[in-house]
MDTraj code that builds the backbone (N, CA, C; nanometers):
import mdtraj as md
import numpy as np

residues = "MET LYS VAL VAL LEU ALA LEU ALA ALA LEU SER LEU VAL GLN PRO THR HIS SER TRP TYR PRO TYR GLU CYS CYS SER ASP GLN ASP CYS GLU PRO ILE SER ASP ALA VAL GLU VAL PRO GLY GLY TYR GLU THR HIS GLY ILE PHE VAL PRO LEU ALA LYS VAL ARG PRO SER GLN ASP GLY ARG PHE HIS TRP CYS HIS ARG GLY THR THR VAL LEU CYS PHE PHE ALA PRO LEU ALA GLY".split()
xyz = np.array([
    [1.1889, 6.8590, 7.0157],
    [1.1380, 6.8555, 6.8803],
    [1.0404, 6.7395, 6.8603],
    [1.0727, 6.6210, 6.9147],
    [0.9843, 6.5060, 6.9006],
    [0.8498, 6.5314, 6.9677],
    [0.8504, 6.5998, 7.0815],
    [0.7261, 6.6305, 7.1522],
    [0.6395, 6.7236, 7.0683],
    [0.7006, 6.8223, 7.0053],
    [0.6273, 6.9165, 6.9206],
    [0.5633, 6.8429, 6.8038],
    [0.6365, 6.7525, 6.7412],
    [0.5818, 6.6758, 6.6297],
    [0.4678, 6.5852, 6.6753],
    [0.4829, 6.5239, 6.7913],
    [0.3767, 6.4379, 6.8432],
    [0.2513, 6.5194, 6.8724],
    [0.2669, 6.6365, 6.9324],
    [0.1519, 6.7229, 6.9600],
    [0.0873, 6.7715, 6.8310],
    [0.1675, 6.8023, 6.7317],
    [0.1128, 6.8447, 6.6022],
    [0.0330, 6.7313, 6.5387],
    [0.0820, 6.6097, 6.5474],
    [0.0106, 6.4948, 6.4917],
    [-0.1212, 6.4727, 6.5652],
    [-0.1209, 6.4857, 6.6954],
    [-0.2444, 6.4708, 6.7724],
    [-0.3450, 6.5792, 6.7380],
    [-0.2980, 6.6989, 6.7111],
    [-0.3905, 6.8074, 6.6782],
    [-0.4588, 6.7826, 6.5437],
    [-0.3955, 6.7062, 6.4557],
    [-0.4582, 6.6718, 6.3288],
    [-0.5689, 6.5696, 6.3479],
    [-0.5564, 6.4844, 6.4473],
    [-0.6555, 6.3814, 6.4737],
    [-0.7751, 6.4391, 6.5484],
    [-0.7534, 6.5278, 6.6414],
    [-0.8573, 6.5806, 6.7284],
    [-0.9764, 6.6429, 6.6561],
    [-0.9609, 6.7235, 6.5501],
    [-1.0777, 6.7861, 6.4888],
    [-1.1829, 6.6882, 6.4395],
    [-1.1463, 6.5647, 6.4135],
    [-1.2436, 6.4662, 6.3687],
    [-1.3574, 6.4544, 6.4689],
    [-1.3277, 6.4626, 6.5965],
    [-1.4291, 6.4486, 6.6996],
    [-1.4824, 6.5821, 6.7472],
    [-1.4357, 6.6911, 6.6942],
    [-1.4676, 6.8214, 6.7512],
    [-1.6162, 6.8541, 6.7526],
    [-1.6957, 6.8079, 6.6583],
    [-1.8372, 6.8434, 6.6588],
    [-1.9292, 6.7320, 6.7059],
    [-1.8758, 6.6136, 6.7311],
    [-1.9604, 6.5061, 6.7812],
    [-2.0001, 6.5367, 6.9261],
    [-2.1283, 6.5233, 6.9594],
    [-2.1693, 6.5468, 7.0982],
    [-2.1026, 6.4469, 7.1928],
    [-2.0638, 6.4957, 7.3082],
    [-1.9948, 6.4120, 7.4055],
    [-2.0769, 6.2894, 7.4437],
    [-2.2095, 6.3058, 7.4547],
    [-2.2931, 6.1928, 7.4956],
    [-2.2952, 6.0810, 7.3913],
    [-2.2541, 6.1116, 7.2692],
    [-2.2508, 6.0094, 7.1644],
    [-2.1246, 5.9255, 7.1684],
    [-2.0158, 5.9872, 7.2085],
    [-1.8902, 5.9154, 7.1884],
    [-1.7853, 5.9372, 7.2955],
    [-1.8093, 6.0256, 7.3899],
    [-1.7072, 6.0549, 7.4910],
    [-1.5739, 6.0882, 7.4240],
    [-1.5830, 6.1555, 7.3085],
    [-1.4667, 6.1969, 7.2304],
    [-1.3890, 6.0785, 7.1720],
    [-1.4611, 5.9693, 7.1429],
    [-1.4020, 5.8518, 7.0780],
    [-1.5136, 5.7721, 7.0125],
    [-1.4810, 5.6670, 6.9435],
    [-1.5794, 5.5747, 6.8854],
    [-1.6633, 5.6333, 6.7720],
    [-1.6306, 5.7489, 6.7173],
    [-1.7067, 5.8080, 6.6069],
    [-1.6195, 5.8146, 6.4828],
    [-1.6864, 5.7995, 6.3668],
    [-1.6109, 5.8047, 6.2424],
    [-1.7050, 5.8294, 6.1246],
    [-1.6518, 5.8893, 6.0181],
    [-1.7327, 5.9020, 5.8966],
    [-1.7491, 5.7658, 5.8305],
    [-1.8612, 5.7476, 5.7610],
    [-1.8866, 5.6239, 5.6879],
    [-1.9402, 5.6587, 5.5498],
    [-1.9262, 5.5677, 5.4573],
    [-1.9709, 5.5961, 5.3207],
    [-2.0719, 5.4943, 5.2690],
    [-2.1055, 5.3946, 5.3497],
    [-2.1931, 5.2894, 5.2983],
    [-2.3329, 5.2909, 5.3608],
    [-2.3774, 5.4025, 5.4154],
    [-2.5111, 5.4101, 5.4743],
    [-2.6172, 5.4190, 5.3647],
    [-2.7273, 5.3493, 5.3873],
    [-2.8382, 5.3467, 5.2929],
    [-2.9663, 5.3761, 5.3698],
    [-3.0479, 5.4669, 5.3162],
    [-3.1757, 5.4952, 5.3798],
    [-3.2717, 5.3796, 5.3526],
    [-3.3355, 5.3317, 5.4574],
    [-3.4337, 5.2232, 5.4489],
    [-3.5571, 5.2672, 5.5275],
    [-3.6705, 5.2008, 5.5083],
    [-3.7892, 5.2394, 5.5851],
    [-3.7619, 5.2401, 5.7360],
    [-3.7872, 5.3533, 5.7988],
    [-3.7712, 5.3653, 5.9433],
    [-3.6327, 5.4011, 5.9910],
    [-3.5373, 5.4237, 5.8998],
    [-3.4032, 5.4606, 5.9429],
    [-3.2989, 5.4419, 5.8352],
    [-3.1844, 5.3936, 5.8754],
    [-3.0710, 5.3720, 5.7849],
    [-3.0102, 5.2357, 5.8145],
    [-2.9362, 5.1861, 5.7192],
    [-2.8606, 5.0634, 5.7396],
    [-2.7163, 5.0901, 5.7003],
    [-2.6249, 5.0432, 5.7829],
    [-2.4828, 5.0549, 5.7537],
    [-2.4093, 4.9381, 5.8178],
    [-2.3128, 4.8863, 5.7503],
    [-2.2345, 4.7732, 5.8009],
    [-2.3251, 4.6584, 5.8459],
    [-2.4406, 4.6427, 5.7797],
    [-2.5337, 4.5365, 5.8145],
    [-2.6136, 4.5614, 5.9414],
    [-2.6091, 4.6837, 5.9926],
    [-2.6783, 4.7187, 6.1169],
    [-2.7876, 4.8198, 6.0860],
    [-2.9082, 4.7956, 6.1362],
    [-3.0191, 4.8897, 6.1210],
    [-3.0078, 4.9977, 6.2274],
    [-3.0210, 5.1246, 6.1840],
    [-3.0168, 5.2393, 6.2748],
    [-3.1530, 5.3074, 6.2685],
    [-3.2315, 5.3019, 6.3770],
    [-3.3642, 5.3643, 6.3746],
    [-3.3552, 5.5166, 6.3697],
    [-3.4599, 5.5777, 6.3157],
    [-3.4626, 5.7237, 6.3033],
    [-3.4397, 5.7944, 6.4364],
    [-3.4751, 5.7312, 6.5472],
    [-3.4568, 5.7925, 6.6789],
    [-3.3097, 5.8222, 6.7093],
    [-3.2192, 5.7514, 6.6451],
    [-3.0758, 5.7733, 6.6682],
    [-3.0129, 5.8662, 6.5648],
    [-3.0907, 5.9103, 6.4667],
    [-3.0368, 5.9905, 6.3575],
    [-3.0372, 6.1382, 6.3946],
    [-2.9245, 6.2022, 6.3712],
    [-2.9070, 6.3464, 6.3950],
    [-2.8532, 6.4083, 6.2662],
    [-2.8704, 6.5407, 6.2506],
    [-2.8164, 6.6038, 6.1294],
    [-2.6633, 6.6095, 6.1323],
    [-2.6034, 6.5760, 6.0198],
    [-2.4579, 6.5835, 6.0058],
    [-2.4169, 6.7289, 5.9867],
    [-2.3045, 6.7643, 6.0446],
    [-2.2564, 6.9023, 6.0308],
    [-2.1678, 6.9229, 5.9084],
    [-2.1321, 6.8146, 5.8409],
    [-2.0459, 6.8315, 5.7241],
    [-2.1043, 6.7702, 5.5965],
    [-2.2325, 6.7305, 5.6010],
    [-2.2954, 6.6756, 5.4813],
    [-2.2577, 6.5326, 5.4494],
    [-2.1930, 6.4648, 5.5423],
    [-2.1538, 6.3247, 5.5238],
    [-2.2183, 6.2393, 5.6320],
    [-2.2186, 6.1090, 5.6104],
    [-2.2665, 6.0163, 5.7125],
    [-2.1548, 5.9894, 5.8135],
    [-2.1945, 5.9778, 5.9396],
    [-2.1022, 5.9435, 6.0480],
    [-2.1776, 5.8542, 6.1447],
    [-2.1041, 5.7732, 6.2185],
    [-2.1672, 5.6992, 6.3270],
    [-2.0736, 5.6896, 6.4447],
    [-2.1345, 5.6789, 6.5609],
    [-2.0620, 5.6570, 6.6857],
    [-2.1101, 5.5216, 6.7358],
    [-2.0183, 5.4316, 6.7559],
    [-2.0586, 5.2950, 6.7913],
    [-1.9525, 5.2267, 6.8737],
    [-1.9968, 5.1264, 6.9430],
    [-1.9067, 5.0348, 7.0125],
    [-1.9518, 4.8955, 6.9702],
    [-1.8729, 4.8337, 6.8864],
    [-1.9128, 4.7050, 6.8296],
    [-2.0351, 4.7243, 6.7425],
    [-2.1393, 4.6500, 6.7688],
    [-2.2622, 4.6637, 6.6897],
    [-2.3651, 4.7543, 6.7575],
    [-2.3288, 4.8155, 6.8698],
    [-2.4181, 4.9085, 6.9386],
    [-2.3962, 5.0488, 6.8828],
    [-2.4992, 5.1041, 6.8189],
    [-2.4910, 5.2381, 6.7623],
    [-2.5336, 5.3382, 6.8683],
    [-2.4435, 5.4288, 6.9030],
    [-2.4720, 5.5307, 7.0034],
    [-2.5408, 5.6505, 6.9396],
    [-2.4916, 5.6956, 6.8262],
    [-2.5497, 5.8063, 6.7502],
    [-2.5178, 5.7849, 6.6027],
    [-2.6011, 5.8408, 6.5195],
    [-2.5841, 5.8292, 6.3752],
    [-2.6134, 5.9658, 6.3157],
    [-2.5275, 6.0139, 6.2276],
    [-2.5429, 6.1454, 6.1664],
    [-2.5618, 6.1302, 6.0166],
    [-2.6655, 6.1956, 5.9643],
    [-2.6967, 6.1876, 5.8226],
    [-2.7063, 6.3278, 5.7651],
    [-2.6710, 6.3435, 5.6358],
    [-2.6867, 6.4735, 5.5708],
    [-2.8347, 6.5128, 5.5684],
    [-2.8602, 6.6399, 5.5836],
    [-2.9981, 6.6882, 5.5753],
    [-3.0471, 6.6787, 5.4314],
    [-3.1685, 6.6325, 5.4159],
    [-3.2285, 6.6255, 5.2822],
    [-3.2530, 6.7677, 5.2342],
    [-3.2220, 6.7923, 5.1116],
    [-3.2384, 6.9296, 5.0664],
    [-3.2823, 6.9329, 4.9296],
])
top = md.Topology()
chain = top.add_chain()
for i, resn in enumerate(residues, 1):
    res = top.add_residue(resn, chain, resSeq=i)
    for name in ("N", "CA", "C"):
        top.add_atom(name, md.element.get_by_symbol(name[0]), res)
traj = md.Trajectory(xyz[None], top)
């Protein structure tokens, strides 16, 4: 029973990474964020500038980033509409 509950809990966590490209996060290091601001040439979040070259369209209409420390691997932004 404990194993079933542990597997069920893990299955709730897994979908968070389900659409992030593997090259961005190796199925880790990605998370939604709410404090991103568009600035000339990209975005800023957590005091870090993210150039447009790292920006990809978000699949859920929210901001997300994949990072290790202050190194941004990928950044996802809602499509302007």
